[in-house]
N, C-alpha and C positions, 0 to 999 in steps of 0.2 A: 728691385729685389732680385737677388741671384736665383738661378735655377734651384740650387740646394735649399736656399731659404724658403722658396715657394713650395718645394716638395715637402719640406719639414712642416710648414704651416698646414698644407693640405692633409698630411698624415695625421697631424694633431686633431684637425677637424673631424676626421673620420674615425678617430679613436685608435688608429693603428699603432701609435707610440704612447698611448695613454696608460700603458702598463697592462699586465695580464688581467683579463676579466675574471670575476668571481666564478668559481665552479658552480654549475647549476644542474640539479637533478630533475629530469623530466619524468612525470608519472603519466602513464597511459591508463585512462579511466573509462569504464563502460557502465552505463546505467540504462534502465528501461523507460519507455514512454517519452517520445519527443517533447511533449508538452511540459515535461518536468524540467526542461532547460530553464524555465522561468525561475527556479530556485537553485538548481545546480550551478548555473553560471555565476550568479552573484555570490554564492557561498565560496566558490573557487576563487573568485576575484578578491574577496576579503582575505582568504587564506594566503594568497600570493603576496598581498600587501604586507602581511606579517612575516612571511617566509619568502623573501625575494630570491633565495637560493633554490627554491623548488617551483617548478612549472607544472601546472595541471593541464594536460592535453586530453580532451574528450574525444572518444570515438563517436561515430554516428550512433545515436541511441537505438536500442532495440525497440521494436514496435510494442512489445509487452514483456512481462516477466517470463512467460512460457517461451517466447521466441529468443529472449536473451539467454535463457537456460540452455536451449538447444545449441545456440552459438557457442556457449562456454564448453559444452560437452564435445563439440566438434573441434574446437581450438585446443582443447586439452590434448587431443590426439596428435595435433600438428605442432604443438609447442608455440602457439601464437596467442596465448592468453594475455589479457591486459594486466597491468600491475595491481589495479584495484577494480573490484566489481561489486555492484549493488544487487544482491540476490533476494528475490521474493522469499518470504519466510517459508512458504509451503513447499518450496523447491530446495531449500537450504540443505537439508539432511542428505538428499540424494546427490547434490553437487559436491558437498564436503566429502562424503565417503568416496566418491569417485576421485577427487583430487588428492585425498590423503594417500590413497594407494599409489599414486604417481609422484608423490612428494611435491605437489604443485600448490600447496596452500599453507599459510602460516598460522600456527597456534598463537592466538593473541593473549592467552593467559599470562605468560611470563612478561610480556610487554606491559600489560595493565598492572601486574603485581609490582613491577619496578617503579610505577608511579606512586605507590604507597597506598595502604588501606584507607587512609583519611581522604585521599583524592577520590577513590572509587566510591566510598559511601556518600561523599558530598555531591557526586554527579550522577550516579547510576543506581536506580532502584533494582533490587533483585529480580522483580517480576519482568522488568524491561530487559535487563541483561540476559535473562534466561532465553529470550527470543533468538539470541545469536549463538546459543550453545547446541552442540551436536555430540552425542555420546559422552556427555559430561565435560567437554572441553569448549572453550570460547574461541570460535572461529570468525564470528561476525559481531560488529558493533552496531546495535540497533540505531538506524538513522531515521527512517519514517515509521510511524505506528498509527494505526487507525482501526476503529470498529465502525461498522455501518450505522448510519444515522438516518433520521427522517427529516426531509425538507417538506414544507407545506405552504400552500397559498392561503394566506389569511382571509382574503376576500371570498374565495371559493368555499372555504370551510364555513364561514359565517352564513353565506347564502344557502348552504345545505343544512343549516340548523345546528352545526357543530360549535364547540367552544374552543377557539384558538388558544385560550389560556390553559386548557386542560385536554390535550389530545389523547386519544385512546392508547392504552399501553398493553392491549391484547390484540391478537390478529383478527378475532371476530369483530372487535370494535373498529379496527382499521378498515376491514373490508366493508363493514356496514356503512361507515361514513363515506368511503369511496363510492359506494353505490348511490348514495344520495347526491354526491357531487356530480356524478355522471348524469343523473336525472335532470340536472340544471340546464343541459343543452347538448345538442348532437356534436358540437365542435369542441367539447371538453372531455378529456379522459379523467376518470376518477382517480387513478393511481398509475404508478410505474414501478415495477420491481423487475429489473432487466436481467433476471437469472438466465434467460434463454440466449442472451448475446454477450454475457460477461466474459472477459478473456480468461478467467480462472474460476475456481469453484467457491470463491469467497461468499457469495450470496446464497448459494445452495447450502454450504456448510453452516451459514448463520441460521437457517431454518431448522437444521438438526440440533445445533447446540443450544439455541434459545429454548428449545423444548426439553432440555436436560439430557439429550441424547449424545451419543458418541459416534465418531466416524469409523473407528476400528475397534476390534476386541482388545483385551488387555495385552495379548501377546503381539498385537500389531500384524496379525497374519490374515485377517478376514474382515469383511465389512460388518459393522455393528448396527447399521441403520436399516436392516432388512425387515424389521417388525413394524409396530404401529408408528414409531417416530418417523421413519422414512415414508410410510404410506400417507401419513397426515401431511407431511411436507409436500408431497406431490399433489395431494388433494387441494391443499392451500394454493399451490402454484396455479392450478387450474381455476380456482375460484377468483384469483386475481383478474382473470380474463372474463369469466362468465358473470361474476357478481360485481367485481370492483371496477369494471369499466376500463380495464387495461388494454391498450393496443400493443401487440408484440412487435415493436419497431426496434431499430438499432439503438444501442445504448447512448451513443452520441446524439442521436435524434431526440431521445427522451429528454436529455439535458436541455437541448434547444427548445423543445416544446414546453418544458416546465418554465423556462425563462421567458417564454412568450405568453405565459398565463393560460396554457392549454391543458395543464395537468394539475390536479389538486394536491396529491400526495406523491412524493418522489423519494425513493430510497437509493442512496449512493454513498460514496466515500466522503468523509469530511475534507479530503484533499480537494474536493470541488467547491468548497465554500467560497473562496475568493473569486473563482471563475463565475460561479452562479451569482454572487453579489454584484459583480461588474456587469453581467449579462442582463440581470433584472433591472438594475438601476433604480429609477423612480417609477417604473411602470405599475408596480403593485407591491403590497407588503408581503413579505415571506418570513418565515421563521424556521428554526431547526429544533429538534428535540431528540430524545433518546429512542433507541430501537425497541419495538414492542417485544416483550418477553413473556411467554405464557407460563413457563415454569419459574415462578419468582424465587423459589428456593434453590434450585440446581441449575437454572438456565445460565448460559454464558454466550460469549460472542467471539468469533475468530479475529485475532489481531492481524490485520493486513499491514502491508508495508514491506520494508526491505532492510537488510543488514549489509554493511560494507565489509568486504573481505580483502585480504592481501594475498595476491597470487604470484607476486614476483619472487624469483629465486636470488636476485641480486641483493646483497646485504645493505648496500647504500640506499637502494630503492626501498627496501623493507623499512629502514629507519625513517626515510622521508615519508613513506606511506603511513606509518604509525602517527607521525605528526599530523598528517592530513586527516586520519580517522578521528584523532582526538579533537581536532577542530570542528569537523562536520557534526560531531555529537556534543559540542560545547553549547552553553546557553546562548552565546552570541550567534552561532550559526542556526540553532534551533529557532531563535526568534525570527530570523529571516524566513525560514521554511514555513513556520506556522502562519506568519502574517501574509505570506503569498499563497497559502493553500488552505489551511484549516486542520492539518495533521495534528495528532497528539504529540506534544514535545517529548523527546526521549531523554532529556536531561532534567534532573530534579530542580536545579537552580533556575531553569528557564521560566517557570511560573512565578518567580519572585517579581516584586514590583519594579525592580530595575530593568527587567526584560519584558515579560508578557503580562504582568499584573494589570497595568493600565489598559493594555490592548483588549483583554477579555472584558473589562468593564465597559469599554466603548463599543465592543463588537460582540454582543451576547450570542449571536448566531454561530460563533466559533467555539463556544463553550461545551456543546453537546458531547463530544467524545470524552472530555474530561469528567463529565458527570457519570459516565458509565465505565470508567476505567476499572472498577472492581469486578466487572463482568468479563474483563479481557482474558482470553484463553489463547494458548499457542495455536498457530495455524500450521498444523503438522501435515506433512505430505504422505505419500504412499510408498511402501517398499517395492522393490523389483525393478526400478529404473524406468517405469512407464507413467510417471505422474502426469505428464502433459497429455499423453494418449488417453489416459483414464478420464480426465476431465472432458476432453473432446467427445468421448463416447457418452459420458453421463449427460453432457449438455444437449446432445442430439435427442436423448431420451426425454429429458425434461421439456425440451421444446415441443416434442411430439405430444406429450401430455397436455401442455399448456394450450396447444392448438386444437385439442380434441381428437387427435389422430391416434392416440393410444389411451387406454384407461390407466388410472394411477396404479391399479393392481398389476397390470401387465408391464407397465413401465418399471415398477420397483423390482419385479422378478427379473427382468432383463438387466437392469442396472446392477443388481447384486451379482448375478451370474457373470457378467462381462468384467466387472471390477475385480472380483476375486480371481478370475482367470488371468487378468493382466498383472496382478500383483505377484504371481508365481514366477 
């Protein structure tokens, strides 16, 4: 074979003369919590199969929503934003308002409208879609959604004289049962409600909302839990330790302890359902149920999770990013997410038999968040640009109360004063 023929053959093998490659758009994507790679990666892989002209490239995940939020605020200043970001709902308004001023976020309303009203109604419920709205405009597509649920060890509940088929639906009932579970042995904790170590205010907010309370006044300018609702929430937090047999350990440790059969009742996100199922295995029987609500008429729950935003200024990337957002909120993608976590699906079609219908029948522990969807309320943030600092201050106070280092009355007074000051 001549040199030219050999060169031509080699070039063909390496694709050098195979014709121009198809143009590919690469999207730079950031999300929070490294463990969430377990569903972000396969969802992206499925998307790229359907859209070979678009490549999803993930940045290193942020450790939490709060830290991801701080990263976004810093990178907005240096024009180093990703093309797509998954923002926690409680920080969405603050982030959107910051980016709108700088022209660094896309209003998704026109993009969704272009898909047609029939498409919107068939896929997105108004209540879920509202999670991604700020100041009346749609900036985020709800990707993950969750309300806190109760996990419980069936064996420990039975030994304590409880009925695993009818768990308490009030906090007095929960604390009372947890006390009986704790009495079964020194190496068992009655319950875990890890408000003291949670990375955001979700579990604290849940105690306020379930009682029918509000976080802010109607004007959104001051704390609204400064009365009996807030005081009772702090008293209850202390009772978790003194009566419920709770050990204030790290929230990851609580999950491990529950999976080891050392905690009777455990409150957490439904996003942990798959992980806990795998950790428990066949060691003991556990179940999930809805979150206790004392105010049955007005009580609600904060909807946790995140919404996907488009922050790219490039028209081609914006178009590609919209295709990505449509896919991650599609029934196909939501099926992947729910089966790997336990999150509430954010697409109406996802619960149909073709997607998750059979899964819920075979895995009833994943059904709890669906059963309390009517109590879902927006997880709103605080004005003033200090949402992250506010929760860290509040968490220190709640922790002090839980450990008995401050009274609930003193803790509430300090919490209200410091929160109002940081909102200004």
